[in-house]
C-alpha positions as CSV (number, residue, x, y, z in Angstrom):
1,X,-69.1,-32.9,-5.6
2,X,-66.2,-30.4,-5.4
3,X,-62.8,-31.8,-6.4
4,X,-59.3,-30.5,-6.3
5,X,-58.7,-26.8,-6.9
6,X,-62.5,-26.2,-7.1
7,X,-63.0,-28.6,-9.9
8,X,-66.5,-30.2,-10.0
9,X,-67.5,-33.7,-10.6
10,X,-71.1,-35.1,-10.7
11,X,-73.9,-36.7,-12.7
12,X,-76.3,-34.9,-15.0
13,X,-79.8,-36.2,-14.4
14,X,-78.2,-39.3,-12.7
15,X,-77.2,-40.7,-16.1
16,X,-73.9,-39.3,-17.5
17,X,-70.8,-38.7,-15.4
18,X,-69.3,-35.3,-16.3
19,X,-66.2,-33.5,-15.0
20,X,-65.8,-29.7,-15.3
21,X,-62.2,-28.5,-15.5
22,X,-61.0,-25.9,-13.0
23,X,-62.5,-22.5,-13.8
24,X,-64.6,-24.0,-16.6
25,X,-68.4,-23.8,-16.2
26,X,-70.4,-27.0,-16.3
27,X,-72.9,-26.6,-19.1
28,X,-76.5,-26.8,-17.8
29,X,-78.3,-30.0,-18.6
30,X,-81.3,-30.4,-20.9
31,X,-84.4,-28.6,-19.6
32,X,-82.3,-26.5,-17.2
33,X,-83.3,-22.8,-17.5
34,X,-80.2,-20.7,-18.0
35,X,-80.0,-17.3,-16.3
36,X,-79.0,-14.5,-18.7
37,X,-76.6,-13.4,-15.8
38,X,-74.7,-16.7,-15.7
39,X,-72.0,-15.7,-18.2
40,X,-71.2,-12.6,-16.2
41,X,-71.0,-14.6,-13.0
42,X,-68.7,-17.1,-14.6
43,X,-66.4,-14.2,-15.8
44,X,-66.4,-12.8,-12.3
45,X,-65.4,-16.2,-10.8
46,X,-62.6,-16.7,-13.3
47,X,-61.2,-13.1,-12.9
48,X,-61.0,-13.2,-9.1
49,X,-59.4,-16.6,-8.5
50,X,-62.7,-18.4,-7.9
51,X,-61.2,-21.9,-7.3
52,X,-59.3,-20.4,-4.4
53,X,-62.2,-18.6,-2.8
54,X,-62.9,-19.4,0.8
55,X,-66.5,-20.2,-0.1
56,X,-67.6,-21.0,-3.6
57,X,-70.3,-23.6,-3.2
58,X,-72.4,-24.3,-6.4
59,X,-70.4,-21.9,-8.5
60,X,-70.0,-23.1,-12.1
61,X,-72.5,-25.9,-11.5
62,X,-75.8,-26.3,-13.2
63,X,-77.6,-25.3,-10.0
64,X,-79.7,-22.1,-10.4
65,X,-77.5,-19.1,-10.0
66,X,-79.6,-18.0,-7.0
67,X,-78.1,-21.1,-5.2
68,X,-74.5,-20.1,-5.9
69,X,-72.8,-18.8,-2.8
70,X,-73.3,-15.1,-2.3
71,X,-75.8,-14.7,-5.1
72,X,-79.4,-13.5,-4.6
73,X,-81.9,-13.2,-7.5
74,X,-85.2,-11.4,-8.0
75,X,-88.5,-13.0,-9.0
76,X,-87.3,-13.1,-12.6
77,X,-84.2,-15.0,-11.7
78,X,-82.0,-11.9,-12.3
79,X,-79.0,-11.2,-10.0
80,X,-79.9,-8.4,-7.6
81,X,-77.4,-9.0,-4.8
82,X,-73.8,-10.3,-5.0
83,X,-72.1,-10.6,-1.6
84,X,-68.6,-12.0,-1.7
85,X,-67.0,-10.1,1.2
86,X,-64.2,-11.7,3.2
87,X,-63.8,-14.5,0.6
88,X,-60.2,-14.4,-0.6
89,X,-61.0,-12.8,-3.9
90,X,-57.9,-11.7,-5.8
91,X,-57.1,-9.8,-9.0
92,X,-59.0,-6.7,-10.1
93,X,-62.7,-5.8,-9.9
94,X,-64.1,-7.6,-13.0
95,X,-65.7,-5.3,-15.6
96,X,-68.2,-8.2,-16.0
97,X,-70.1,-6.8,-13.0
98,X,-71.5,-4.2,-15.3
99,X,-73.3,-6.9,-17.2
100,X,-75.6,-7.5,-14.2
101,X,-78.3,-4.8,-15.1
102,X,-80.6,-5.7,-12.1
103,X,-77.8,-5.7,-9.5
104,X,-78.7,-3.5,-6.5
105,X,-76.2,-4.6,-3.8
106,X,-72.5,-5.4,-4.4
107,X,-70.4,-6.5,-1.5
108,X,-66.7,-7.1,-2.2
109,X,-65.2,-5.8,1.1
110,X,-62.2,-7.4,2.9
111,X,-60.7,-9.2,0.0
112,X,-57.4,-8.8,-1.9
113,X,-58.7,-7.0,-4.9
114,X,-56.3,-4.5,-6.4
115,X,-55.9,-2.0,-9.3
116,X,-58.4,0.6,-10.4
117,X,-62.2,0.5,-10.2
118,X,-63.5,-0.2,-13.7
119,X,-65.8,2.3,-15.3
120,X,-67.9,-0.6,-16.5
121,X,-69.4,-0.8,-13.0
122,X,-71.6,2.1,-14.0
123,X,-73.5,-0.1,-16.4
124,X,-75.1,-1.7,-13.3
125,X,-77.4,1.3,-13.3
126,X,-79.8,0.0,-10.6
127,X,-77.1,-0.4,-7.9
128,X,-77.9,1.3,-4.6
129,X,-75.3,-0.2,-2.3
130,X,-71.6,-0.6,-3.2
131,X,-69.0,-1.9,-0.7
132,X,-65.4,-2.1,-1.8
133,X,-63.7,-1.3,1.5
134,X,-60.7,-3.0,3.0
135,X,-59.0,-4.1,-0.3
136,X,-55.9,-3.0,-2.2
137,X,-57.6,-0.8,-4.7
138,X,-55.9,2.3,-6.1
139,X,-56.6,5.5,-8.1
140,X,-59.6,7.7,-8.3
141,X,-63.2,6.6,-8.5
142,X,-64.0,6.8,-12.3
143,X,-66.2,9.6,-13.5
144,X,-68.6,7.0,-15.0
145,X,-69.9,6.1,-11.6
146,X,-71.7,9.5,-11.5
147,X,-74.3,7.7,-13.6
148,X,-75.3,5.5,-10.7
149,X,-78.3,7.7,-9.8
150,X,-79.8,5.0,-7.5
151,X,-76.7,4.7,-5.3
152,X,-77.3,5.6,-1.7
153,X,-74.5,3.8,0.2
154,X,-70.8,3.6,-1.0
155,X,-67.9,2.5,1.2
156,X,-64.4,2.4,-0.3
157,X,-62.4,3.0,2.9
158,X,-59.2,1.2,3.9
159,X,-57.7,0.7,0.4
160,X,-54.3,1.5,-1.0
161,X,-55.0,5.0,-2.4
162,X,-58.6,4.7,-3.7
163,X,-60.2,8.1,-3.5
164,X,-63.2,10.1,-4.8
165,X,-62.3,13.0,-7.0
166,X,-62.6,16.4,-5.2
167,X,-64.4,18.3,-7.9
168,X,-67.8,20.0,-8.2
169,X,-69.5,17.1,-9.9
170,X,-68.5,14.4,-7.4
171,X,-69.2,16.8,-4.5
172,X,-72.8,17.2,-5.7
173,X,-73.1,13.5,-6.3
174,X,-71.7,12.6,-2.9
175,X,-74.1,15.0,-1.2
176,X,-77.0,12.9,-2.4
177,X,-75.7,9.7,-0.8
178,X,-76.9,8.6,2.6
179,X,-73.5,7.0,3.3
180,X,-70.2,7.8,1.7
181,X,-67.1,6.3,3.5
182,X,-63.6,6.9,2.1
183,X,-61.2,9.7,1.4
184,X,-61.4,12.3,-1.4
185,X,-58.4,12.6,-3.7
186,X,-57.5,16.0,-2.2
187,X,-57.5,15.0,1.4
188,X,-53.7,14.8,1.7
189,X,-53.1,17.9,-0.3
190,X,-55.6,19.8,1.9
191,X,-53.5,18.9,5.0
192,X,-50.3,20.0,3.2
193,X,-51.8,23.4,2.3
194,X,-52.9,23.8,5.9
195,X,-49.4,23.2,7.1
196,X,-48.1,25.5,4.4
197,X,-50.5,28.2,5.6
198,X,-49.3,27.8,9.2
199,X,-45.6,27.7,8.3
200,X,-45.8,30.9,6.2
201,X,-47.9,33.0,8.6
202,X,-51.1,32.7,6.6
203,X,-53.0,35.0,8.9
204,X,-50.8,37.9,7.6
205,X,-51.2,37.1,3.9
206,X,-52.4,39.9,1.6
207,X,-55.0,37.5,0.1
208,X,-56.1,34.2,1.6
209,X,-59.6,33.9,0.2
210,X,-61.0,30.4,0.5
211,X,-58.0,29.1,2.5
212,X,-58.8,26.7,5.4
213,X,-62.5,26.7,4.5
214,X,-64.8,24.0,3.1
215,X,-64.5,25.2,-0.5
216,X,-62.8,23.0,-3.1
217,X,-59.0,23.6,-3.3
218,X,-59.5,25.0,-6.7
219,X,-61.4,27.9,-5.0
220,X,-58.5,28.7,-2.6
221,X,-56.6,31.8,-3.7
222,X,-53.5,31.0,-5.8
223,X,-54.3,27.2,-6.1
224,X,-55.1,25.3,-9.3
225,X,-56.0,21.6,-9.3
226,X,-56.3,18.8,-11.8
227,X,-59.5,16.9,-12.6
228,X,-59.5,14.9,-9.4
229,X,-58.7,17.9,-7.1
230,X,-55.0,17.5,-6.6
231,X,-52.9,20.7,-6.4
232,X,-51.0,21.4,-9.6
233,X,-50.2,25.1,-9.1
234,X,-49.3,27.1,-6.1
235,X,-49.1,30.8,-7.2
236,X,-48.6,33.2,-4.4
237,X,-46.1,35.9,-5.5
238,X,-45.8,39.0,-3.3
239,X,-48.5,37.9,-1.0
240,X,-47.0,38.6,2.4
241,X,-45.7,35.1,3.1
242,X,-43.1,34.9,5.8
243,X,-41.2,32.0,7.5
244,X,-40.0,28.9,5.8
245,X,-41.3,26.4,3.3
246,X,-42.3,23.2,5.0
247,X,-40.8,19.8,3.9
248,X,-44.4,18.5,3.5
249,X,-44.6,20.5,0.2
250,X,-43.1,17.4,-1.4
251,X,-46.3,15.6,-0.7
252,X,-48.2,17.6,-3.3
253,X,-47.6,14.8,-5.8
254,X,-49.2,16.6,-8.8
255,X,-47.5,20.0,-8.3
256,X,-46.0,21.4,-11.5
257,X,-45.6,25.1,-10.7
258,X,-44.5,26.9,-7.5
259,X,-44.3,30.7,-7.4
260,X,-43.5,32.4,-4.1
261,X,-41.6,35.3,-5.6
262,X,-41.2,38.5,-3.5
263,X,-42.2,37.1,-0.2
264,X,-40.3,37.3,3.2
265,X,-39.3,33.7,3.1
266,X,-35.9,32.3,4.2
267,X,-34.3,28.9,4.9
268,X,-33.9,25.9,2.6
269,X,-36.0,24.9,-0.3
270,X,-37.4,21.5,0.8
271,X,-35.4,18.5,-0.3
272,X,-38.7,16.7,-0.8
273,X,-39.4,18.8,-3.8
274,X,-37.0,16.6,-5.8
275,X,-39.8,13.9,-5.8
276,X,-42.0,16.1,-7.9
277,X,-42.2,16.8,-11.6
278,X,-42.1,20.5,-11.2
279,X,-41.7,22.4,-14.5
280,X,-41.7,26.0,-13.2
281,X,-40.3,27.2,-9.9
282,X,-39.9,30.8,-8.9
283,X,-38.6,32.2,-5.6
284,X,-36.6,35.3,-6.5
285,X,-37.0,38.2,-4.1
286,X,-36.8,35.9,-1.1
287,X,-33.9,34.6,1.0
288,X,-34.6,31.0,0.2
289,X,-31.5,28.9,-0.6
290,X,-31.0,25.8,-2.7
291,X,-29.5,22.7,-1.1
292,X,-26.1,21.8,-2.5
293,X,-26.4,18.1,-2.6
294,X,-26.2,16.4,-6.0
295,X,-29.7,15.1,-6.0
296,X,-31.2,18.5,-5.5
297,X,-28.9,20.3,-7.9
298,X,-29.6,17.8,-10.7
299,X,-33.3,18.1,-10.1
300,X,-33.1,21.9,-10.1
301,X,-31.0,21.9,-13.3
302,X,-33.6,19.9,-15.1
303,X,-36.5,22.4,-14.5
304,X,-37.6,24.3,-17.5
305,X,-38.3,27.6,-15.7
306,X,-36.2,28.5,-12.6
307,X,-36.1,31.9,-11.2
308,X,-34.2,31.7,-7.8
309,X,-32.1,33.7,-5.5
310,X,-28.7,32.3,-6.4
311,X,-28.2,31.6,-2.7
312,X,-26.5,28.3,-1.8
313,X,-27.6,26.6,1.4
314,X,-25.1,25.4,3.9
315,X,-24.9,21.6,3.8
316,X,-27.2,19.9,6.3
317,X,-25.8,17.0,8.4
318,X,-28.0,14.6,6.3
319,X,-26.5,15.9,3.1
320,X,-23.0,15.6,4.5
321,X,-23.5,12.0,5.5
322,X,-25.1,11.2,2.2
323,X,-22.0,12.6,0.4
324,X,-19.8,10.5,2.8
325,X,-21.8,7.4,1.9
326,X,-21.6,8.1,-1.9
327,X,-17.9,8.9,-2.0
328,X,-16.7,6.0,0.1
329,X,-18.7,3.2,-1.6
330,X,-21.6,3.0,0.8
331,X,-23.4,0.4,-1.2
332,X,-20.5,-2.0,-0.4
333,X,-20.2,-1.2,3.3
334,X,-20.5,-4.2,5.6
335,X,-23.1,-2.3,7.7
336,X,-25.2,0.5,6.4
337,X,-28.6,0.0,8.1
338,X,-31.0,2.9,7.6
339,X,-28.4,5.1,5.7
340,X,-30.0,7.3,3.0
341,X,-33.5,6.7,4.5
342,X,-35.8,9.4,6.0
343,X,-35.3,8.1,9.5
344,X,-33.6,10.3,12.0
345,X,-29.9,10.4,11.6
346,X,-29.5,8.9,15.1
347,X,-31.0,5.7,13.6
348,X,-28.4,5.4,10.8
349,X,-25.8,2.7,11.6
350,X,-22.8,4.2,13.4
351,X,-24.3,7.7,13.9
352,X,-25.1,9.3,17.2
353,X,-26.9,12.6,17.6
354,X,-27.6,15.0,20.4
355,X,-31.1,16.2,21.4
356,X,-31.1,18.7,18.6
357,X,-30.3,16.1,16.0
358,X,-26.7,17.3,15.5
359,X,-24.2,14.5,14.7
360,X,-21.8,14.1,17.6
361,X,-20.4,10.6,16.9
362,X,-19.6,8.7,13.8
363,X,-18.4,5.1,14.3
364,X,-17.8,3.0,11.2
365,X,-14.8,0.8,12.1
366,X,-13.8,-2.2,9.9
367,X,-16.8,-1.4,7.6
368,X,-15.3,-1.5,4.1
369,X,-15.1,2.2,3.4
370,X,-13.2,3.0,0.2
371,X,-11.8,6.1,-1.4
372,X,-11.1,9.5,0.2
373,X,-13.0,11.4,2.8
374,X,-15.0,14.2,1.2
375,X,-14.2,17.8,2.3
376,X,-17.8,18.2,3.4
377,X,-17.0,16.1,6.5
378,X,-15.3,19.2,7.9
379,X,-18.7,20.8,8.2
380,X,-19.9,18.4,11.0
381,X,-19.2,21.2,13.5
382,X,-20.6,19.3,16.5
383,X,-18.7,16.0,15.8
384,X,-17.0,14.9,19.0
385,X,-15.8,11.4,18.0
386,X,-14.8,9.8,14.7
387,X,-13.8,6.2,14.5
388,X,-12.8,4.8,11.1
389,X,-10.3,2.2,12.2
390,X,-9.7,-0.8,9.9
391,X,-11.0,0.8,6.7
392,X,-7.7,0.2,4.8
393,X,-9.4,1.1,1.6
394,X,-9.7,4.7,2.7
395,X,-6.8,6.7,1.4
396,X,-5.3,10.1,2.0
397,X,-4.6,12.8,2.2
398,X,-7.2,14.1,4.7
399,X,-8.9,17.1,3.1
400,X,-7.9,20.5,4.5
401,X,-11.5,21.0,5.6
402,X,-11.1,18.0,7.9
403,X,-9.0,20.1,10.2
404,X,-11.9,22.5,10.9
405,X,-13.6,19.9,13.2
406,X,-12.9,22.1,16.2
407,X,-15.2,20.0,18.5
408,X,-13.5,16.7,17.8
409,X,-12.3,15.0,21.0
410,X,-11.5,11.5,19.7
411,X,-10.0,10.6,16.3
412,X,-9.3,6.9,15.6
413,X,-7.8,6.1,12.2
414,X,-5.7,3.0,12.9
415,X,-5.2,0.9,9.8
416,X,-6.6,3.6,7.4
417,X,-4.3,4.1,4.4
418,X,-3.6,7.8,4.8
419,X,0.0,7.8,3.6
420,X,2.0,10.9,3.1
421,X,3.1,13.4,5.8
422,X,0.9,14.4,8.7
423,X,-0.7,17.8,7.8
424,X,0.5,20.5,10.2
425,X,-3.1,21.6,10.4
426,X,-3.5,18.7,12.8
427,X,-2.6,21.4,15.3
428,X,-6.0,23.1,14.7
429,X,-7.9,20.2,16.4
430,X,-7.3,21.6,19.8
431,X,-10.2,19.8,21.5
432,X,-8.6,16.4,20.8
433,X,-8.2,14.1,23.8
434,X,-7.4,10.9,21.9
435,X,-5.5,10.7,18.6
436,X,-4.9,7.2,17.2
437,X,-3.0,7.1,13.9
438,X,-1.4,3.7,14.2
439,X,-0.5,1.8,11.0
440,X,-1.7,4.5,8.6
441,X,1.3,4.7,6.4
442,X,2.2,8.2,7.5
443,X,5.7,9.4,6.4
444,X,7.8,12.5,6.7
445,X,8.6,14.5,9.8
446,X,6.2,14.8,12.8
447,X,5.0,18.5,12.6
448,X,5.8,20.6,15.6
449,X,2.1,21.8,15.6
450,X,1.4,18.5,17.4
451,X,2.3,20.4,20.5
452,X,-0.8,22.6,20.1
453,X,-3.1,19.7,21.2
454,X,-3.1,20.8,24.8
455,X,-6.0,18.6,25.8
456,X,-4.5,15.4,24.4
457,X,-4.4,12.4,26.8
458,X,-3.5,9.6,24.4
459,X,-1.3,9.8,21.3
460,X,-0.6,6.8,19.1
461,X,1.7,7.3,16.1
462,X,3.1,3.7,16.0
463,X,3.9,1.5,13.0
464,X,4.4,4.3,10.5
465,X,7.2,5.8,8.5
466,X,7.8,9.0,10.4
467,X,11.3,10.4,10.0
468,X,13.4,13.2,11.4
469,X,13.7,14.4,14.9
470,X,10.9,14.2,17.4
471,X,9.9,17.9,17.8
472,X,10.5,19.3,21.3
473,X,7.0,20.8,21.2
474,X,5.7,17.4,22.1
475,X,6.7,18.3,25.7
476,X,3.7,20.8,25.7
477,X,1.2,18.0,25.9
478,X,0.9,18.4,29.7
479,X,-2.2,16.2,30.0
480,X,-0.7,13.3,28.0
481,X,-1.0,9.9,29.7
482,X,-0.2,7.6,26.8
483,X,2.5,8.2,24.2
484,X,3.1,5.4,21.6
485,X,5.6,6.0,18.8
486,X,7.1,2.5,18.3
487,X,8.2,1.2,14.9
488,X,9.1,4.4,13.1
489,X,12.2,5.8,11.4
490,X,12.9,8.8,13.6
491,X,16.5,10.0,13.9
492,X,18.4,12.1,16.4
493,X,18.0,12.1,20.1
494,X,14.9,12.0,22.3
495,X,13.9,15.5,23.2
496,X,14.5,16.4,26.9
497,X,11.1,18.1,26.9
498,X,9.5,14.6,27.2
499,X,10.3,15.0,30.9
500,X,7.6,17.7,31.1
501,X,4.8,15.2,30.5
502,X,4.0,14.9,34.2
503,X,0.8,12.8,33.7
504,X,2.5,10.2,31.4
505,X,1.9,6.6,32.4
506,X,3.1,4.8,29.2
507,X,6.0,5.9,27.0
508,X,6.6,3.4,24.1
509,X,9.4,4.2,21.6
510,X,10.4,0.7,20.8
511,X,12.3,0.4,17.5
512,X,11.5,4.0,16.7
513,X,15.0,4.9,15.3
514,X,16.0,7.4,18.0
515,X,19.7,7.8,18.9
516,X,21.8,9.5,21.5
517,X,21.5,9.4,25.2
518,X,18.5,8.8,27.3
519,X,17.3,12.2,28.6
520,X,17.9,12.5,32.4
521,X,14.6,14.5,32.4
522,X,12.6,11.2,32.1
523,X,13.2,10.9,35.8
524,X,10.6,13.6,36.2
525,X,7.9,11.2,35.0
526,X,6.7,10.3,38.5
527,X,3.5,8.7,37.2
528,X,5.1,6.6,34.5
529,X,4.4,2.9,34.8
530,X,5.9,1.4,31.6
531,X,8.9,2.6,29.6
532,X,9.7,1.0,26.3
533,X,13.0,2.2,24.7
534,X,14.4,-1.1,23.4
535,X,15.8,-1.8,20.0
536,X,17.0,1.7,19.2
537,X,20.5,3.2,18.8
538,X,20.6,4.7,22.3
539,X,24.1,5.3,23.7
540,X,25.8,6.5,26.9
541,X,25.0,5.5,30.5
542,X,21.6,4.8,32.0
543,X,20.8,8.1,33.8
544,X,20.7,7.7,37.6
545,X,17.8,10.2,37.5
546,X,15.5,7.4,36.2
547,X,15.3,6.5,39.9
548,X,12.8,9.4,40.2
549,X,10.2,7.4,38.3
550,X,8.6,6.3,41.5
551,X,5.6,4.4,40.0
552,X,7.4,2.6,37.2
553,X,6.7,-1.1,36.9
554,X,8.4,-2.2,33.7
555,X,11.6,-0.8,32.0
556,X,12.7,-2.1,28.6
557,X,16.1,-0.9,27.5
558,X,17.4,-4.0,25.7
559,X,18.8,-3.9,22.2
560,X,20.6,-0.6,22.4
561,X,24.3,0.5,22.8
562,X,24.1,1.7,26.4
563,X,27.3,1.6,28.5
564,X,28.6,2.1,32.0
565,X,27.4,0.7,35.3
566,X,23.9,0.0,36.5
567,X,22.8,3.2,38.4
568,X,22.2,2.9,42.1
569,X,18.9,4.8,41.9
570,X,17.1,2.1,40.0
571,X,17.4,-0.2,43.0
572,X,15.1,2.1,44.9
573,X,11.9,1.7,42.7
574,X,9.4,0.0,45.0
575,X,6.9,-1.0,42.3
576,X,9.4,-2.3,39.7
577,X,8.4,-5.7,38.4
578,X,10.5,-6.1,35.2
579,X,13.7,-4.7,33.8
580,X,15.3,-5.7,30.5
581,X,18.9,-4.6,29.7
582,X,20.1,-7.4,27.4
583,X,22.0,-6.7,24.2
584,X,23.8,-3.6,25.6
585,X,27.4,-4.9,25.4
586,X,28.8,-1.7,27.0
587,X,26.9,-2.1,30.3
588,X,29.3,-3.4,33.0
589,X,30.0,-3.6,36.6
590,X,28.3,-5.0,39.7
591,X,24.6,-4.8,40.3
592,X,23.5,-2.6,43.2
593,X,22.8,-4.6,46.4
594,X,19.5,-2.8,46.9
595,X,18.0,-4.6,43.9
596,X,17.6,-7.6,46.2
597,X,15.3,-5.4,48.4
598,X,12.8,-4.9,45.6
599,X,9.9,-7.2,46.6
600,X,7.9,-6.6,43.4
601,X,10.8,-7.4,41.0
602,X,10.1,-10.7,39.2
603,X,12.1,-10.3,35.9
604,X,15.6,-9.1,35.5
605,X,17.3,-9.7,32.1
606,X,20.8,-8.6,31.4
607,X,22.2,-11.1,28.9
608,X,24.9,-9.8,26.6
609,X,26.2,-7.3,29.1
610,X,29.2,-7.3,31.3
């Protein structure tokens, strides 16, 4: 009977109890005729995980081998058929099969056999049917199998790279089989060359003998192959090629030499070539350019013979993002799904592209980026939005090339450690609608070029170390709706030009360091809803003109050095809900009676005034 793990227990001739250890054959009893093929079958069993086969009845017992599962014998008791398909065989194909000289039919389909086909199979010279399909076998069919002159049916399809060599000997051998299922080793290369022919206008070549026909690839003009038919040389100088080299060239895994000298080719050398062990590449006399990314340049520099054009390609978006990843510690990012893969860029985490594959949005907030932004980021000419908030490990300064992002509409760098002064080149980003530089460590004066950002709707420069006067050019930002400059170290008075910001709804300059009087021109801000000017060094009276802020809801003027009476005009603001005046010791006098008419007013604080 069968025991654990395929072990066998039983009686020999009903007398002596015997146990065969797992994988160990039970020696035949006295008088039992031993098949000369028994040893080979035992070796096959042991090499392919026999104890774990789905069906292994009688194997390794003293039963005649013809009664072992899947084994058929001829009239002499020699194995002529071995059928173990769909039986959970593992490991490699055992060379011991070659020790079955009468074997005619071998069925090993639909198992988990891997590795190469052993040449020893050819020793089973009477084999006429061989089924190895649906396994995990790899490599070329060995040349030794040409000796199987009786073979008529051979199926090796659906494996992990198993192929029949594409050479004259195997082509003749295969033509004599009634059934041959499975790829030849040049099948993939043939398709690559067909694509290459199409991409380079093959119909107009000076010489295309053999191309696209049924001849072996070695008979196609300009093509050399190895012993199994894979392309090793593509030699087509001055042959009338035009167009571009397709990326699929990198699928010619055995290619060692490429010569397209003197053809009307342009565009980029395929990045996929870096996967190949090319020793000789020539493309002088064309307009082909070499990609500038580090991987390609290192690969190109290691080639023994390189005759190129000296033309450097513009960086592709994929190259630029790869550089960004490598220079900002991409391997340590919190989220980097699909980065550096061959998937479309739009499937890389945080990257959005348009229909043409151009990068339009890059959103990597709070993601652990480190270091400085590479200058190549300035080449993302279609970038509309960049969000790197919360990556405090990013440091400045921003590269000069960054300010060439002319299509940028939204720039969010809050809590990025830029430091240093704001580059006046910020004025070049004239498409910006949103600029968020809160808590970035910026210092120095605010450059007047900020006034060039005519499309800006929201500007946040809060919680920095900006100093000096606020430039009057800020009044040019006619579309601005939000202006936040709180917690800075500005000096001098607020520019009167702030009153030109007719679309402004929020003005926040709390604790920003400004001095002097409140500009009367703020009364022109008829859409303003919230005004924060508290905790500064503002002096003088509250301008009566602030009564012109017809939509204002909240006014915060506490913590300054304002003086004089409460102006009559502020009592006529119909939407006013809060007003804070405390801490201004110089404010004095009676409150206007019309304050009592403000139905929306819920908070009025004037502690510390007279």
